[in-house]
N, C-alpha and C positions, 0 to 999 in steps of 0.2 A: 504494500500500500504506500502511496505517495504521502510522506509525512508533511509535505508543504500544503496539502489540501486543508489541513486543520489550522492553518495559519493564514487567514485572509489578508493580514497586513503585509505578507511577503509573497503570497501566491501570485505567480505569473508576473513578477516584478524583479528588477535587478536588486540583489541583496548585497553584493560586494562592490559594486561600482560607486566609488566615493568621489570621483573626479567629475568636473563639469564637462570635460572634453573626452569622449570615448576614444577619439583618435590617439590621444596621449596614452591610453591604456594599451591600445593595439601596438603602438610604437614600442612601449616599454616591454610588452610581452615578447616581441620578436627581437629585442635587444638582449633579453635574458635567455631565450631559447631559439636555437636554430630549428628550421622546419624538420630536419631529420631527427632532432632530439624529441620534438613533439610527437612525431610518428612513433618513435620507439617507446616513449613513456605511455602513450595511449595503448599501444599493443601490450606492453607489460601489464597494464591494468586489466585488460581483457583476458590475457593469458592467465593471470592470477585468479581472476573471478571464475574462469571456466575450468581450472585445474584443481580447485579446492572443493571441499564438501559443503560449501555454503548452501543453505536451503533456497536462497533466492534464485539460484541457477540450477536447480535439480531437474527442472522440466525442460524439454527440448525447445518449447516455445519461448521460454524466458532467455535461453541461450541465444536463440535466433534473434530475438529483440535486441539483445546486447550487441551482437555483431552488426545488426542493421544500424544501431545508434552509433557504433564505432565508425562505420563507413560514412554516415552522414556528418558526424562531427569532424572527421578528417577532411571531408570536402569543404565544410564550412571554414575550417582553419586555413585551408589552402586558398579559398576565395578571399578571405581577409588578408592573407599574406600578399596575394596579387594586388588587391585594392590599395594596400598601404604603400606600394611602390610608386 
């Protein structure tokens, strides 16, 4: 269950962005992480989730959803990377 659903004050809203300019956050992110590092860290997270006995990923559908999310997030990060150039 999505624990943010019980928090209407933060549901579907940025909760970590404290800067007025999101472009600054994007710039800072890619100064801290190379695109290849981002891909590797994302994959490490997915691999860890899928190779442990955590109940959130015990069903095939939940593992499939995680992989789909990974692909979509990677594409989003690449789009932001291209847009920031």
